[in-house]
N, C-alpha and C positions, 0 to 999 in steps of 0.2 A: 555833312561837312564839305570836303572838297567838291562833290558833286551836288551839293545841296544849292537850292535857289538862293538868291539874296532877298533881303527883307521887301524890296519893292514887289508890287502885285504885278503879275504876268498876265498878259490878255488872255482870255479864255480859249480862243482859237488861234493859232500861230498865223499870222497875215503875212503874205507874201508882198513886195513892193507893189505899188500899182503898175498894173500891165496894160499897155496901149494894144492897139490892135494888131501890132506886129509880134505881139507875145513875148516882149522883152520889156525890163524895166525902163522908164523913160531916160533917156539921155545915156543909156549902157549899152553897148555893142557886145552882147553875149550875157554873161553872168555876172552876179554881184553878190558879194559877201553880206550876210545879214546878221551872222552872230560869229564871235570869237571868244573863246574861253578856254581856261585849263590849268594845269599845275606844272611843277617842274619835271613830272612824269610824262605828262601827255598834253598836248595842245589840240584843240578841236576848232575847226573852221567850217561854217555852214554856209553855202552858196545857193542862190536861188537862179534856176535856168530858164524860167518861163513855164507856163502852162502847169503849175502846180508840181514841177519838178524840182527836187533839192538834192544837193550832195554834200555828205558829211566827210570831212578829210580828218583824219586822227593822225597827228604828226607825234614821233617820240621827242619828249623833252630832254633837256642836259642830264637829269636822273634817271633816264630810262635804261635799264642794264640789258637788253637784249633786243635783239632784230625782231620787227612784227613781221610775222610770216603768216601766210596762207596755210589752210589745212592741207594734208596729203591728199594726192589724187583720189584715192579710196575714200577718205572721210568726206571730200568735197562732193563726192558723187552721192554718198549716202545723204549729206545736208541737202541736195538739190531733190532726192527722191522724197526726203520729208517736207519740202516746200511744195512739192508737187502735189502731195497728200493733202497738205493744209488748203491748197487751193481748190482742190477737188471737193473737199468738206465743206468749203464757203460756197461752192457753185452748185453744191447738191447732187455733184456726181461721182463716181469712184466709189471704192471701200468704205471712204470715211464720210460718205453722206449722211446726214443727219446728226453727226458728232458735234455740231456747232462750228463756229468760226475760229480761226485760230490766227495767231501772228505770223504772216509771212516772213521769211528769212531773207535779209538783206545781206548777201555774202559779199564781203570785201574784195577789194582789187587792189594790187599793187599800185603806187603812184609815186611819181619823182615830184618833189615840191621845191626844187632849185634846177637851175640849168646843169648844175654840175652833178645833181643826183646824190649829194652827200648824205641828206637826210631824207629818206624815203618815207612814206607814210601809206595809209591803206584809206582807200575812198569807199563809200556806201552811197548807193543811189536810193533815196527815200521819198515819201511823199508830203513830208512836213518839215519844219525848222525847229521845232521844240519838243523835247522828251517828256515823258510822264514824271521825271524828277523834277521839273519846273511847273508842270500844270497841276498835278495833284495837290501840292500844298498852295496853290495860288489864291484861294478863297472865292474862286469864281464856279458858279454852279455848272456851267456848261463844260469848263476844264475839267472839273471832278468828274463828270459823267463819262467824259472821253476816257479819262484815265483809269476808272474802275472798269470799264469795257475793256480797255486795252490790257488790264492786268487778267482778266478772264481769257482773253485771246492768248496772252503769254503763257497761262496755266495749260491750255490745251497743246500749245506747240511744244512746251517741255515735255508734257507727256508723250507726244509723237516721237520726239528726239529719244526719249528713253526706252521705247519699244524697240530701238535698234541696237542689237548687241555689238560690242566692239570686238569683231571679229577680222580685222584688217591684219596684213602681214606686218605693217610698220610697228614699232614700238608706240605704246601709248605716251603722247606727251606729257610732261609734268603739268600739275595744276598750279598756274604761276602765283596765284593769290595765297594759296597754302604755303608755297616756297618763300614768298616774301615774308610771310608771318614767321616760318621757321627760322629764315636769316635772322630776323629782329630779335626773336626769343633767344637764340644761341650767341648774340652779339656779332653775328658776321656782318652786319649792315650797320657799322658804327657811326651813322651820320649824327650831326651835332642835336637836333631837336629829337629825332628817332630815338637816339641813346638816351635823352632826357626822359621821354616818355618810358622806356623800357625800366629805367631804375625806378620811376614813380609806379608804374604799372607792378612790378615786382613787389614794392612796398605795401602797395595797397591790397594785392591779392594775397599776399603771404604764401608760404612755401607750399601749403596743400594746394590752393587753387592754382598757383604757377604750374606745379606739376600737372595737375589736371589739363590746363591749357596746353601744355606741351605735349602731354600723352595723345589729345585729342587731335592735335595739329600733326602729329607723326602717323597716327592710324590713318587719317585722311589722305595721306600720299600712298598708303598700301594698297595693293589690289583688293578688290571687295570679294567678300567671300560668296555666300550661296547667291546664285543668280548671275555671277559674273559682271564684269564692266559693260556699262551701255555708253552710248553716244552721249557727251556732255556738251553744253554751250560752253561751259567753263567760267563765265563771269556774268550770269543773268542780272539785269538790274533796271531800275526805272530810268536810269540814265541811257541806257542802250535801247529802250523801247520808244518809239515813235508813233503816235496815231496821226492818221490823216486828218486835216481839218474837217473835211466832211464827215467824218464818223464813220466811214464805210469800212475800213480795215487799219490795222496797225502793222508795223514791221519791226522786226528784232535785229539788230545790227550783230552779225554773226561772222566768226572767222579767226580772230587774231587768238582767242583762248580756248579754241576746240580742243576736247581730250576726251578720253574715256575714264569712267569710273563708277562710283556709288551714285544713283540719282539722287539720293539726300542732298548731295552738295550743290546741285543745281536749284532744288526747290529751297534748301535751306538758305542759301544766298539771297534770294529774295525776300524770304521772311524774316531774316535777320536784318535786312535794310528796313523794312517796314516797323519791325520790333524797335529798332534804334530811333526811327521819326517818330513813333508814337511816344517813346520814353523820353526824348528830347523835348518834345511839345509838353508833356506833363512836368516836366522839370525846368522849363524856362531856357533851355540850351539851344544856342546858335539860332540860326533863321527859323527853324521849326518852332522854337520857342516863342519867337516874336511875331509869328504870322498868325492868321485867322485859325480859327478851330477847323481841324479835319477829322472826318471819320475814318480813321487808319482801321479800325476792325472791320468795316464793311469792305474796305479795299483788300484787305488779306483775305477775307471769306470769298470775295469774288476770284482772286487768284486760285484759292483752294477748290472752289466749284468748277473751274476750267480744268484744274489738274486730276482731279478725282473722277473715277467712271461711276456713272449714276448707280451702281449696286453697292458704291463704297460711301456714298453721300451720308449715309446714317451714322456712319462712325468715322468721322472726319480724321481725328488724331490717330485713331488705331489703324487706319488705312494708309497713312502717309508712310514712305521709305523709313526703315528703321534707321537712326541716326540724323534726323532731319534737324532736331533741336541741337545737336552739337555742331552740325555745319551752320546753323543760324547763329550760334555763338561765335564760331571761328570767324564769320563774316564781319561781326560786330568788332571783333579784334582787329582784324585786317584793316577796316576802315579807319580806325583809331591810329593804327601803324601807319598807314598812307597818308593821312591828314598831316601827321607830325613831320615825317619824313619829306613830304614833297609840297605842302603849302606852309607849314611852319608851327610854332607854338602857339597855343591859345589856352588861356587858363580854363576854359571849360573842359579841357582834356582831363583835369582832375576828377571831375563829377562822372565824365565818360569812364574812367577808371573804376569808379565805384560802381557804376552800372555794368560793367563786364564782370566785376566781381560778384555781385548779386545774381547775375545770370548764370555764372559758372557754379556757384553755390546751390543753385536750383537746378542743376543738371540741365540748363537750357530750357527748361518747362515753359517760363513765361513767353517765349517765342512762338509758342504753339495755342496760347490762350487768346482766342479771337472770338 
């Protein structure tokens, strides 16, 4: 939906502008914008800086309801340690050697986007111009292979994050996606199309499933039980995952949503997105339903193979963090809510509400069937 590709095919490998010997796009002194897109919540601008260097600037839109902030110093230091461990594993050195390549963490930096600095943003330094959200469903074999490989990288990196206990002095930041969902459920975010979707979803789900959705969202904001809170990315998705065009590594945009909590929230967030894409393609909904066939189960299994340890591989579902299916279902609900609120009404939302009802009724089990 909001972060989905358009129906037009995307080149298999994101190509930078033609670069002369000086290392800059012809006729441009410095950098050049190669992509711009977004919603009323967030605008994204991708710039090319020569020599396979790109920056992604994420700027709050008019409906963005909070400042974009960097992680606390302690959490930021932990993220850098995780990234160093990922780099060591990829190079065959350090304690993670032999564990397989992971996605490097691209940590965001504050950036002013106007001379007055009225609307700040967060900028990330990355090796590519196009995310897996556009590459995966493009219909191009090379793009698909890059995407599946990047999802395995993402799984390994999420597992590295989740090995870090949240033992920092500062309070745990809220999970913003779940917070938006709770505001929508309660009616505290009474925007026009979002409110229209709320009335529709309440009707399609019925009292029993609406209560289940509410209970799951409330529980997701509570401190985890056994095992305690771990370091979470907070909003991992194919739209935050950027492969290098050379296929040698991937990066995960990280920082704005970092929090602590149950690891199921991170893993479920990505599985919920892939479940939505698979279901939309099967039902002919949105761009996913109009595009070429995509092997989403293979993509999800690649993510899970990266996340699960070798000793867990034979018991895939049983080895996942408890609550992963519920988190994946919440991700489906959040994306529906965000699309209606920040993009606008689309008649496909009626069928997405039916998909949410079916997934809730099955206790989220379809999100783990790959």
